C-alpha positions as CSV (number, residue, x, y, z in Angstrom):
1,X,18.4,-31.7,5.0
2,X,21.0,-31.2,7.8
3,X,20.1,-29.1,10.8
4,X,22.0,-27.5,13.6
5,X,20.6,-30.1,16.0
6,X,21.8,-32.9,13.7
7,X,25.4,-31.6,14.0
8,X,25.3,-30.9,17.7
9,X,25.4,-27.1,17.1
10,X,22.1,-26.6,18.9
11,X,20.7,-28.6,21.8
12,X,17.5,-27.9,23.8
13,X,18.9,-26.9,27.2
14,X,16.9,-26.7,30.4
15,X,16.2,-23.0,29.8
16,X,15.1,-23.4,26.2
17,X,11.5,-23.5,25.0
18,X,10.5,-26.7,23.2
19,X,10.3,-26.6,19.4
20,X,7.2,-27.5,17.4
21,X,6.9,-30.9,15.8
22,X,8.5,-29.6,12.5
23,X,10.7,-27.0,14.2
24,X,9.7,-24.6,11.4
25,X,7.5,-21.6,10.8
26,X,4.8,-24.0,9.5
27,X,4.2,-25.3,13.0
28,X,2.0,-22.2,13.3
29,X,-1.4,-23.5,12.1
30,X,-2.2,-22.3,8.6
31,X,1.2,-21.0,7.6
32,X,2.4,-22.2,4.1
33,X,5.8,-21.7,2.5
34,X,6.9,-22.2,-1.1
35,X,10.1,-21.8,-3.1
36,X,11.2,-21.1,-6.6
37,X,14.9,-22.0,-7.0
38,X,16.9,-20.8,-10.0
39,X,20.4,-22.1,-10.6
40,X,22.8,-22.7,-13.5
41,X,24.3,-20.4,-16.2
42,X,25.8,-18.1,-13.6
43,X,22.5,-17.8,-11.6
44,X,21.9,-18.8,-8.0
45,X,18.8,-17.0,-7.0
46,X,15.0,-17.4,-6.5
47,X,11.9,-16.5,-4.6
48,X,10.4,-17.7,-1.3
49,X,6.8,-17.2,-0.4
50,X,5.2,-17.1,3.0
51,X,1.4,-17.2,3.2
52,X,-0.1,-16.4,6.6
53,X,-3.3,-18.3,5.8
54,X,-5.0,-20.0,2.8
55,X,-7.7,-17.3,2.3
56,X,-7.8,-13.9,0.6
57,X,-5.4,-11.8,2.5
58,X,-6.7,-8.6,1.0
59,X,-10.1,-9.2,2.6
60,X,-8.9,-11.1,5.7
61,X,-5.8,-9.4,6.9
62,X,-3.3,-10.4,9.6
63,X,-2.0,-7.9,12.1
64,X,1.7,-7.2,11.8
65,X,4.7,-5.2,12.9
66,X,8.1,-4.2,11.4
67,X,11.4,-3.7,13.1
68,X,14.2,-2.2,11.1
69,X,17.5,-2.8,12.9
70,X,19.6,-1.3,10.0
71,X,17.8,0.1,7.0
72,X,20.3,-0.6,4.2
73,X,17.6,-2.4,2.1
74,X,15.2,-2.0,-0.8
75,X,12.1,-3.8,0.4
76,X,8.5,-2.9,-0.6
77,X,5.4,-2.4,1.5
78,X,7.1,-1.9,4.9
79,X,6.1,1.8,5.4
80,X,2.4,0.9,5.2
81,X,2.8,-2.2,7.4
82,X,4.5,0.0,10.0
83,X,1.7,2.6,9.8
84,X,-1.4,0.4,9.7
85,X,-0.2,-2.7,11.3
86,X,-1.6,-5.2,8.8
87,X,-0.4,-7.5,6.0
88,X,-2.8,-7.8,3.0
89,X,-0.7,-9.9,0.5
90,X,1.5,-13.0,0.9
91,X,5.1,-12.1,1.8
92,X,7.8,-12.7,-0.9
93,X,11.5,-12.9,-0.3
94,X,14.0,-12.5,-3.2
95,X,17.2,-10.8,-4.3
96,X,17.6,-7.0,-4.4
97,X,16.8,-6.6,-8.1
98,X,13.9,-9.0,-8.0
99,X,11.7,-6.8,-5.7
100,X,9.9,-5.1,-8.6
101,X,8.9,-8.3,-10.4
102,X,7.7,-9.8,-7.1
103,X,5.7,-6.7,-6.3
104,X,4.0,-6.8,-9.7
105,X,3.2,-10.4,-9.2
106,X,1.5,-9.8,-5.8
107,X,-0.4,-6.8,-7.2
108,X,-1.6,-8.8,-10.2
109,X,-2.7,-11.8,-8.1
110,X,-4.6,-9.5,-5.7
111,X,-6.4,-7.7,-8.5
112,X,-7.3,-11.1,-10.1
113,X,-9.0,-12.1,-6.8
114,X,-10.5,-8.6,-6.2
115,X,-11.1,-6.7,-9.5
116,X,-12.2,-3.6,-7.6
117,X,-8.7,-2.9,-6.2
118,X,-7.6,0.6,-7.2
119,X,-11.1,1.4,-8.4
120,X,-13.9,1.1,-6.0
121,X,-11.6,-0.5,-3.4
122,X,-8.3,0.7,-2.0
123,X,-5.0,-0.1,-3.7
124,X,-3.1,-3.1,-2.4
125,X,0.1,-3.1,-0.3
126,X,2.4,-5.8,-1.7
127,X,5.1,-6.9,0.8
128,X,8.4,-8.0,-0.6
129,X,11.8,-8.2,1.2
130,X,15.2,-8.8,-0.2
131,X,18.9,-9.6,0.3
132,X,21.7,-9.1,-2.2
133,X,22.9,-12.5,-3.6
134,X,25.4,-10.8,-6.0
135,X,28.4,-12.5,-4.3
136,X,27.2,-15.8,-5.7
137,X,24.8,-15.0,-8.5
138,X,24.8,-12.6,-11.4
139,X,22.3,-10.2,-10.0
140,X,22.6,-7.9,-13.1
141,X,20.9,-10.7,-15.1
142,X,17.6,-9.5,-13.6
143,X,16.6,-13.1,-13.8
144,X,13.6,-13.1,-11.3
145,X,10.3,-12.6,-13.1
146,X,6.7,-12.5,-12.2
147,X,6.4,-16.1,-13.3
148,X,9.0,-17.1,-10.7
149,X,7.0,-15.3,-8.0
150,X,3.8,-17.1,-9.1
151,X,5.7,-20.4,-9.0
152,X,6.8,-19.8,-5.4
153,X,3.3,-18.8,-4.4
154,X,1.7,-21.8,-6.1
155,X,4.1,-24.2,-4.5
156,X,3.4,-23.0,-1.0
157,X,2.4,-25.7,1.4
158,X,2.1,-26.7,5.0
159,X,4.5,-29.3,6.4
160,X,8.3,-29.4,6.5
161,X,10.2,-26.3,5.1
162,X,13.0,-26.8,2.6
163,X,16.0,-24.9,3.9
164,X,19.5,-23.9,2.9
165,X,20.3,-23.0,-0.7
166,X,16.7,-22.9,-1.9
167,X,14.3,-20.2,-3.1
168,X,15.5,-16.7,-2.2
169,X,18.3,-18.3,-0.2
170,X,20.0,-20.0,-3.2
171,X,22.7,-17.4,-3.6
172,X,23.0,-16.1,0.0
173,X,26.0,-16.3,2.4
174,X,26.5,-15.5,6.1
175,X,29.6,-15.2,8.3
176,X,31.8,-16.3,5.4
177,X,29.8,-19.6,5.0
178,X,27.2,-20.6,2.5
179,X,23.7,-19.8,3.9
180,X,20.2,-19.1,2.7
181,X,16.8,-20.0,4.1
182,X,16.4,-21.3,7.7
183,X,13.5,-21.9,10.0
184,X,12.7,-22.9,13.6
185,X,9.8,-22.7,16.0
186,X,9.0,-22.6,19.7
187,X,6.0,-23.7,21.7
188,X,4.7,-21.6,24.6
189,X,2.4,-22.9,27.4
190,X,0.4,-20.0,28.8
191,X,-2.3,-20.9,31.2
192,X,-4.1,-24.0,29.9
193,X,-3.3,-23.2,26.2
194,X,-0.2,-23.9,24.0
195,X,0.8,-21.3,21.4
196,X,3.5,-21.4,18.7
197,X,6.0,-18.9,17.4
198,X,7.9,-19.7,14.2
199,X,10.8,-18.0,12.5
200,X,11.9,-18.1,8.8
201,X,15.1,-16.2,8.0
202,X,16.8,-15.2,4.8
203,X,20.4,-15.2,6.0
204,X,23.0,-13.1,4.1
205,X,24.8,-11.2,6.8
206,X,27.7,-11.3,9.3
207,X,31.5,-10.8,8.8
208,X,33.6,-13.9,8.2
209,X,35.0,-15.1,11.5
210,X,32.4,-13.3,13.7
211,X,30.0,-16.3,14.0
212,X,29.5,-17.4,17.6
213,X,28.0,-20.9,18.2
214,X,25.8,-21.6,21.2
215,X,28.8,-23.4,22.8
216,X,31.0,-20.4,22.4
217,X,33.1,-21.7,19.5
218,X,33.9,-19.4,16.6
219,X,34.0,-21.3,13.3
220,X,36.7,-20.2,10.9
221,X,35.6,-20.1,7.2
222,X,39.3,-19.6,6.2
223,X,38.7,-16.4,4.3
224,X,39.5,-12.8,5.1
225,X,36.9,-10.7,6.9
226,X,35.4,-7.9,4.9
227,X,33.2,-5.0,5.9
228,X,29.6,-6.0,6.9
229,X,27.5,-5.4,3.8
230,X,25.1,-8.3,3.8
231,X,21.5,-8.5,5.0
232,X,19.1,-10.6,7.0
233,X,15.3,-10.8,6.8
234,X,13.5,-12.4,9.7
235,X,9.8,-13.4,9.4
236,X,8.1,-14.2,12.7
237,X,4.7,-15.8,12.8
238,X,2.6,-16.7,15.8
239,X,-1.0,-17.7,16.7
240,X,-0.6,-15.9,20.1
241,X,-3.1,-13.1,20.6
242,X,-1.0,-9.9,20.9
243,X,-1.8,-6.2,20.8
244,X,-0.1,-4.0,18.2
245,X,2.3,-2.8,20.9
246,X,3.1,-6.3,22.1
247,X,3.6,-7.6,18.5
248,X,6.1,-4.8,17.9
249,X,8.0,-5.7,21.0
250,X,8.1,-9.4,20.2
251,X,9.3,-8.7,16.6
252,X,12.1,-6.5,18.0
253,X,13.4,-9.5,20.0
254,X,14.5,-11.2,16.7
255,X,17.5,-8.8,17.0
256,X,18.5,-10.6,20.2
257,X,18.8,-13.9,18.3
258,X,20.9,-12.2,15.6
259,X,23.2,-10.6,18.2
260,X,23.8,-13.9,20.0
261,X,25.3,-15.2,16.7
262,X,27.8,-12.3,16.5
263,X,26.0,-9.8,14.3
264,X,26.3,-6.1,15.0
265,X,24.2,-4.8,12.0
266,X,27.0,-3.0,10.2
267,X,26.6,0.1,8.0
268,X,26.1,-1.8,4.8
269,X,23.8,-4.5,6.1
270,X,20.0,-4.4,5.7
271,X,18.6,-6.1,8.8
272,X,14.8,-6.3,9.1
273,X,12.2,-8.3,11.0
274,X,8.6,-8.6,10.1
275,X,6.2,-10.2,12.6
276,X,2.6,-11.1,12.4
277,X,-0.1,-12.9,14.4
278,X,-2.8,-15.1,12.9
279,X,-5.0,-14.4,15.9
280,X,-7.9,-11.9,15.6
281,X,-7.6,-11.2,11.9
282,X,-9.1,-8.0,10.5
283,X,-11.7,-8.4,7.8
284,X,-12.0,-5.7,5.1
285,X,-15.7,-5.4,5.7
286,X,-15.4,-5.5,9.5
287,X,-17.9,-3.8,11.7
288,X,-17.2,-0.4,13.2
289,X,-15.8,-2.0,16.4
290,X,-14.0,-5.3,16.9
291,X,-12.8,-7.1,20.0
292,X,-9.1,-8.0,20.0
293,X,-7.6,-10.2,22.7
294,X,-4.2,-9.5,24.1
295,X,-1.7,-11.4,26.2
296,X,-1.2,-10.2,29.8
297,X,2.2,-8.5,30.0
298,X,3.2,-10.7,32.9
299,X,3.6,-13.5,30.4
300,X,5.3,-11.6,27.5
301,X,8.8,-12.9,28.4
302,X,7.8,-16.2,26.9
303,X,7.3,-14.8,23.3
304,X,10.3,-12.6,23.8
305,X,12.4,-15.7,24.5
306,X,10.7,-17.7,21.7
307,X,11.5,-15.0,19.1
308,X,15.2,-14.8,20.1
309,X,15.7,-18.6,20.3
310,X,13.8,-19.4,17.0
311,X,15.7,-16.6,15.1
312,X,19.0,-17.8,16.4
313,X,18.4,-21.5,15.5
314,X,16.8,-20.6,12.2
315,X,20.0,-18.9,11.1
316,X,22.1,-21.8,12.2
317,X,19.8,-24.2,10.3
318,X,20.2,-22.0,7.1
319,X,24.0,-22.3,7.5
320,X,23.9,-26.1,8.2
321,X,21.6,-27.0,5.4
322,X,23.5,-25.1,2.7
323,X,26.3,-26.9,0.8
324,X,29.7,-25.3,-0.1
325,X,29.3,-23.2,-3.2
326,X,31.6,-21.4,-5.6
327,X,30.5,-17.8,-6.3
328,X,30.5,-16.0,-9.6
329,X,34.0,-14.6,-9.0
330,X,35.4,-18.0,-8.1
331,X,35.4,-17.5,-4.3
332,X,34.4,-20.6,-2.4
333,X,31.8,-20.2,0.3
334,X,32.3,-23.2,2.6
335,X,29.7,-25.2,4.4
336,X,29.3,-24.9,8.1
337,X,28.2,-28.5,8.2
338,X,31.5,-29.6,6.7
339,X,33.3,-27.5,9.4
340,X,31.2,-29.1,12.1
341,X,32.1,-32.6,10.9
342,X,35.8,-31.7,10.9
343,X,35.7,-30.0,14.3
344,X,33.7,-32.1,16.8
345,X,33.4,-30.8,20.3
């Protein structure tokens, strides 16, 4: 897998926070990622699963926040996450028309683990986010099924994260190049402790020719620019104890990483960030009062910076890891890695 660092498109400058050992969202302890990739016969699509921990999320929830930069999207579960500030299922990423199947899969799996859901327990809030891969894949085939969602969930693991044209990213493009799934992480030393923030992106956004690299270069995909009508989903995970307000503020900073790349969140683009912390989880049967730790605001610039940097590098990794691809209409989506090899500094 080729990364932005491999190609010299990202370097750890003196002002950058250090990455984790994997430079991926799975550097946050307990996070698992899985993919179901579907290709061939006009299809280039799939499902990506992010599991905040290996327990029962319905009974042991993580605190979360949502930031909608531009809401041209068809995701599931975000209204309740924004209202209650918790996530109670794994997070699935897929194409726009795969949201329903993925939602059903999450509901079925939650009910299997907790048969009282919807009866003597509350209903369950499935979280599914999407981008439109119709430029590459035949989205009208409605190819994503519950079985594909289960496959992504069952393959979820710690360790290195497959990136590029895999899982939900199989048919995605960004800035005129082939894109898909990307990930990166940052370590934060606060007091005597070290915390991690990781990003995983589903990159399918940006006008051709608008991409700005960290060194200021603007890669040319050699195709005409069209109206911005893609999408990007950013998942931020951390083990840093944050209050609900702080978690919302940190999640918002993913937008800074997107803007550094040249994105402006056009009218037709669905640009959403979902952040969560694995610290101070909320049990379904918790006592009436719980203590929740929070970071002192005098230190919050560190996670702000981490969120922006990890998001920016994750998108570049998605672009660098994806090979050139011909879409369903015959349009070629070139590889940023190929451009970088032809255009050294």
